[in-house]
N, C-alpha and C positions, 0 to 999 in steps of 0.2 A: 046086687051083683057088682063085682069089682070091675073097674074100668081097665081097658088095655093101655099099653104105653102110648099108642097113637092118640087115644082119646084124652089121656091126661095132658098131653102136649097141646092138642087142639083146644081143649076146654080152657087151658091157661091163656091161649091167644085171646079168647073172648074176655077173660077176666082182665087182661092187660089193655083192653080197648083196641086191639088190632082189628082192622076192617078187611084188609086184603093180605093175602100171602102170594108172593111172586115166585115163579119157578118154571121148570120144565119137568113134566111127569116122567117117571121111570119105575121099573119094577121094585126097586128097593124102597121107593116112597109110597107104594100102593096102599099100605095101611093108613098112612097119614093123609094122603089125598082123598081116600074114601071117607075118613072121619071129617075132613073139611066139607066134602060133598053133602054130608048129612047134618051139618051144623048151620042153623039159621044165623044170619047176620055176619057171616064170614065167607068171603069170596076167594076162590082160587083164580089167579090171573096167570094164564098160561102164556109165557113168553116164547119167542123163537130162539133165544140165546140166554143162558144163565147169567152172563155178564149184565145184560139188561135188567134181569130180575134183581140183582144185587144193587145196581145203581138206583132202581126205582124204590126199593126198600129204604136205601140210605136217604133218598130225597124226602120220602115221607117222614123219616125220623128227624131230619134237619128242620123241616117245616113245622112239625107238630110238637117237637120236644119229647116225644115218646119213642118207644122201641119200634123198629121196623123189622119185618120178617121175610126171609127168602129161603128157598130150598133148592138143593141140587142132588141128583141121584148119584149112585155109586160111581167112583172113578172120574171119568172125564166130566160128568155133570157137576161134580163138586169143584174140580179144577177150574172150570169156566167161571165160577163165582168169584175167583180170587181178586181180579182187578177191581171190581165193584166194591168188594169188601175192604180192600186197601184204601179206597177212596173214603169209605165210612170211617175207617180207623184214623186216617190222617185228618179227617174233619172232626174227630172227637164226638161222634154221634152214635147212639146205641143201636146196634143191629144184631139180631139173632139169626144165624144160619143153621138150618137143619139139613144135615147131609146124610145121604144113604151110604150103606156099606155092605160088603159081601156077607153071606151067612156067617154066624158066629163061629161055627166049626171050621170055616175056611180061612179065617183071619190069620195072617202070617204064612200062608202057603203059596204066595204069589198067584193067587186065584185070578181068573179072568176079570179084568177091570179093577182089581184091587189096588188101592192107593192108601198109604198111611196118612189119614186125614189129620191126626194129632201132630204129626211131623209137618205136613204140608202147610197147616195154618199156624204154625208155631210163632212166626214173626208178626202176623197180622192180628191175632186174637188175644184179648186179655183173659179169655177162658176158652179152653178146648178140652173135650173129653169124649170118650166113646162109651155108650151105654152097653153093658155086658149082662145085665140082669134086670128084670122088671122091678125088683125090689130096690133098685137105686132111684126109682122115681117115687114122688116128684122132687126128692131132695136135689138130685143132679140138675134138674131143670131150674129149680129155684136158684141154685148157685150160678148157673149160666146167665140167667136174666139179671140177677142182682149185680154180677160183675159188669155186664154190659152197661147197665143204667148208671150205677154209681161211679164207674170209672170212665164212662163216656167212650165206649169202644165196641168191638166185635166179639161176640161169643159164638163158638161153633160147637154144636152138639151132634155127634154122629150116632146114627141109629141103624144097626144091621137090619137087613131086609127081613129076616125071620124073627125079629124081636118086637116089631111094632104092634103085632096083633096078639101078643102075649098079655095075660092079665096080671095085675099086681096082687100079691098075696095079702097085703095090708094097704088098702087105699085110704087116702085122706085128702082134704082140700089143700090146695097150694097156698103158701104164705110167702109173699115176696118182700114185704117191709122195705119199701123203696124210697122213703123220705130222705131228701138231701139236706144236710145241715148248712146254715148260712153262718159263715165265720168272718171275723175281722181281726186285724193285728192287735197286739197289746199296746198299751198307752205309751211306753217309752219309744217304741218304733214309730208310732204316729207323731210323737213330738219331734223326733229326729227328722222325719219327712217334712213336717211343717217348717222347722227351722231352715232347712235347705231351700225350700220353695220361697219362703218369705224373704230370704237374703238374696235371691237371684233377680237381677233387674229385668231379665227377659225370660219368660217361661213358655215353652211350646208343649202342647199335648199330642201324644200319639195314641189314637183310640182304636181299639179293635172290637171284634165281635163279642168278646167277653164282657164288654160294658153295655151291651144293648139294653138290658133291663134296668139300667141306671141312667137313662137319658137325662132326667131332671137334675140329678146330682152332678153329672158331667158338665152340663151346660152352666150350672151355678159355679162350678169350679173354674171353668174357662172365663166366665165373667169376672169373678173375684180376682183372678190372676192376670186378667187382660191377655190371655194366652190364645194364639191361633191354634186351631184344632186340625191336625193332619189325620186323615182317616186311612185305615187299611181298606182293601177292596171289600171285605166282608162287612165293614162298618158303614158302608154306604146306606144299607137298608135302614138303619136306625137313626143315623145322624146327618144325612145329607140334606134332607128337606127342612125348611123353616129353621135354619141354623145360621146365625150371623157370625159364628166363630169358625166354621169349617172352611178349609182351603184345599179340599180335595185330597187326592192320593199322592204318595211318593212312589219311588221305585221306577222300573222300566215303563210301567203304564201310567205313571204319575205326571205331575206338572211342575214347572219351575217355581211357582209360588210355594208349594208344599216343601220342595227341596230347600228353598231359601229360608223358610220358617224354621226348619230343623237345623240348618247350618248356622243360623245367626241367633239361636237361643243360648242363654247361659245355663238353663236347666231344662231337662226333658222329663215330663211325667208320662209314663207309659201305663195305660189303663186297659187291661184285658186283652193284651195283644202279645203274640209271639212272632211278630213280623220277622221273616227269616233272613233278609238280605242285609248282611252286616255292612256292606259298602255304602249303604244309604243312611246309616246312622251318623249323627254328628260326632266330630272329634273334639276333644278338650271340653267336654260338657258334663255337668253333674246330672246324674240320672236317678230318678225314683221310679220303681216299677211295682205295680199292683197286679197280682195274679193269684188265682185260686190254687195253682199248683207250684209248690216251692221249687221244683226242679226246673221250672221255666225261668226263674230269676237269674239274670246275668248271662244266659247262654248265648245271647246275640250281641250284647254290648255290656261292658262293665257297669255294674250298678253300685251306687253309693248307699242307697237305702232300699232294701227289698221288703215289700209288704205282702204277706201271704194272707189272702182273704177275698171275699166277694167284693166286687168293685162298688156296688151300691152301699153295702154296710161299711166298707172302709171309708168311702168319701163322706158318708153321714157323720162318722166320727172325726174325720180330718177337717172338714169345713169350718167348724168353730175355732180351729187353731190357725186358720189362714188369715192373712191381712190383705186388705184391698191393695192392688198394685197402684202406685202413684202415677205411673206413666203408661199410656195405652198405645204408644207409637209402634211397638213391635206388632201388635194385633192389627192396627190400622194399615200399616205398610203391607202386611201379608195379605189382608183382604183386598187391598188395591191391586196388588200383583195378580191375585187370583181372578179378579174381575176382568183385568186386561187379558189374561190368558184365555178365559172363558169366551170373551168376545171374539178373539181370534179363531177359536175352535168353531164357533157358530158360523163364522164366515165360510169355513170349509164345507159346512153342511148346507149352505144356501145354494139352491139350484142356479142362481144368477152369478155365482162366484166366478166361473170361468169366462164370463162376459166382461169382467173387469180386467184391467191391464195386468195386475198381479196374477190373476187366475189364468189369463191367456198365456202368460209366460210359463207358469207352472205346468199348464196342460201341454204346452209344446215340449216340455221336458219329460213328463211322466204319465201323460194321458192323451196321447196323440189321437186316439180313436174316440175321445170324449165318452168313455165308458162311465157307468154309474159309480159315484164315489161312495165307499162304504160308510163314510161319515153321514152322507145324506140319507142313506137307508136307515141307519140307526136313529137319526133324528126324526125321521118320518114315523118309525115305529113308536118312538117316545111320544110323539104328538097324538097318535091315534089309539094307543093302547089305553085300557081302562085304568082308573086310579087304584084298583085293587088287583092289578095283574101280578102274576108270579112269573118271573123271568128265570130262565136257565141259559147258560152259555157254555159253548165248547171252549176248551183251552186253546189259546192262541189269539189271533187277531180278532175273532168274534168277541172275546172278553175285553179286549182293548176298546172296541167300539161301544160295547155296553157300558164300560166304565166311564167313558168320556162323554157319551151323548144320551144316555138314559138316566133320568133323575128318579130316585126312589121316593116319589111324593105320594101323598095319601097313605094307603095301607099296602103299597107294593112290597113284594118280597123278591129276593134273588138268591139263587144257589148255583154252584158250579163245582168243578173239580179244582178248587182254588188252593188246595194244599198238596194233593197228589200230582195235579197237573196232567191228568189223563186226557187223551183224546176220546171222542165218541161218547161223551157223557150227557150232552144237552138233551138229546131226544129221549133217552131212557129216563132221565130225571124229570122231564116234562110229563112223561107217561105216569110216573108215580105221583107227581104233583096234581095232575088232573083228577086222579082217583081220590086223592086226599081232599081236594076242594072242587067238587063237580060243578059248582055254580060260579067259579072264578075263571077269569081268562088266563090261560097259560100260554106263554110265548117262549119259544126256544130259539136262541141265536145259534144257528148251526154253521160250523165250518164245513166246506164241501168235502174235505178229506175226512173229517170226523164222521159226518153222516154216512159216508160210504162204508165205513167199517162195520156198522151194525144195521145196515139198510133193511134187513129182513124184518126187523121189528116195527117197521111201518105197518106191517100186517096186524100186529098186536093193537096198534092204535085204531086200525080199521075194524078189527073184530069186536072190540069193546066200545066202538063208536065214541071215542074220546075226542072232544072238539079242540085239540091243541092246535096252535098256529106255529108252524115250523118255518122260520125265516132263514133261508140259506144264503150265506155270503159266498157266492160262487165266483171266486177269482181264479179258478183252475190252478191253484197253487197250495202248497203247504206254506202259508204266508209267513208265519212266525219264523220258521226254519230258514226261509229265503232271506228274511231280514237279518237274522243272526249270521248267516253266511256272508252277506254283503258287508255288514259292519266289521267283520273280521278280515275284509279284503279279498274274500273268495268269490268267484263267480257263482251265480245260482246253478245248482246241480242237484238233480234227483227230486226236485220239488214240484215239477210240473205234473198236472193231473189231467188225464184224458177222461173228462167227465161225460156222463150221459146227460140228456135233458131230464133233470130231476123232476120237473113238473110233469113231463110225460110219463115217467116212471110212477109217480104218485097217482096219476090218472088211471094208469093200467091196473093199479092196486085197489082202485075204488075210492081214492082220496082226491079231493079237489086240488088240482095243480095249476098254479099260475106262474108264468115265466115273464120276466121283465128284462129287456135289453136296451131300452131307450130311456134316458133320464127324464124325459118329458112325461113318461107314463108312470113314474115311480109312485107319486102320492096317490093317484087313483088306484093303483094296484094294492098298495098297503091298506087303504081304506076298504077296498073290496074284500081283501083277505079277512079283515076283522069283522066285516058285516056278513060274511058267508057262514051259515050254520055248519056245524060239524068240523072235522079236521081239514086243515088247509096247509099245503106246502107251497110257499112263495119262493121261487127260484130266481134270484136277482144276480145278473152277471155284473160283477163289480170290477173296478180297476185293479189289476194285480200289481201295479207299480206303486200303489199308495203306501206311504211311509208314516208310521207313528213315531214322532220324535220323542225320545225319552226326556225325563225331567231335567237331567243334566247331561246333554250331549257333550262328548269329549272330542278333542282334536283327533285322537286315534280312530274313533268311530267315523268321523267325517272323511279322513284320509282313506280308511278302509273301504268306505262306501264308494268313493271316487275310483279307487283302484278296481273294485269289483265291476263297476259299470264299464270301465275301459276294457277289462277282460271279457265281459259279456258281449261287447261290441265286436270282438274278434271272431272270425269263423271258428267253429268248434272242430277240432281235429277228429277225424274218423279213422279207426283202425281197420 
């Protein structure tokens, strides 16, 4: 007996190793969800919002390195997937979205809920198509999956509601052929790169996520060149722990040591990174860039030697051509600066900080009510979280505190909306992560504004009994926007949030809720959150005036901040 279109798709999920499909049910998806219902080893995860489904599928894909799957029904259901799919696309991770559509005969008639999905997803998807005949299967499905996996992106397959239960006239097994080749540059290009690096007195590395599988080769390169290693945020996971060359991150969330290492190098070796902020790259510096995608070469900073290839394979071919650096002063100086900065950051996280004279002075200026410092909260989570915890973080100040105070030691993992920069991602990604790794501790660094956006899917966590730990940095602000306004000399406006008691909300939904308002209670509360079985929401009221100083603060930023504070002190006019 020939299979239906729906069963071909669902059987393929099993073959691809998919364990969960995320979405919201709807009539156009009925044949597909019914096929999932009758398939052993494949679970339907019903979310309260399709955006959560897309974020969760993308999280599983980023963590597993395999394809994630989500579904949205006809029209608005598919539209709601869009932001989460953009996050997957910007993260370069494979996700397959199955979208419902109006009946075949009604396509193009402006039917109820009809949306042109092929047009809607044009910018976000590396592959998009609408199935119009059962005989297009499984070829069209194979093309969608192959495009998503080999190109590292989103594929959208639209299935009209009356087509899913139709049988194929000629059925056959699916064939995906998903092997990815490992490539390296040719010998002349490697020789040119070696000549440039060997002739540079001071070399700095900028290492990104694309180098994660080449840790040993990257460390050997840093040692040979005596090069400090600046990490992108995503490279924390593979290179932060047990690394005597790393000097943390650069950029707005970075530190002065990393910025100094970049600015004072004679050559920059970029490994698996497309770090987007051009103003943080060094000037008058020779650059060698290694990336698997040739179109990435030179688009952030002019490149003298571009090497297209896998970082590991490229470095294995390059290392024999490199000469040991005769002087290690550049590395030693960067590491000393980084240690000094790290020591200062740890003082901010120390509960006794405000009892010292410097702390008392600062508290008088920005923490008159002695509210909990977000640095102290992040450091406490770092101290009590397990060595194999998976962290997610909302875009904004929650990511700043994760970046600066949580160390990716052991087998810890971290993901966030680090390319798209969406709000409301941490909780949905934690949901997906917990289903991917049921026995691992999952910790979400949630901003209060972000959590509020998709609050309804706390019920999804409750329904599926997912033991995620949601740590809410409750500063009653859109904190990053507030900081951006004040650095520009503008008074804070539109950023204040009238928040509920998030712990009480969680409790009402059947989730353990803990609320912390006193710094003296912080460590006990964090410890209790991790010791409590099942899901926990830890609502911590943090100081809204806390400032994260960028790696290279400018005079204009300082002046702008001072002007903003003067304006904020004036009574606000009312119309």
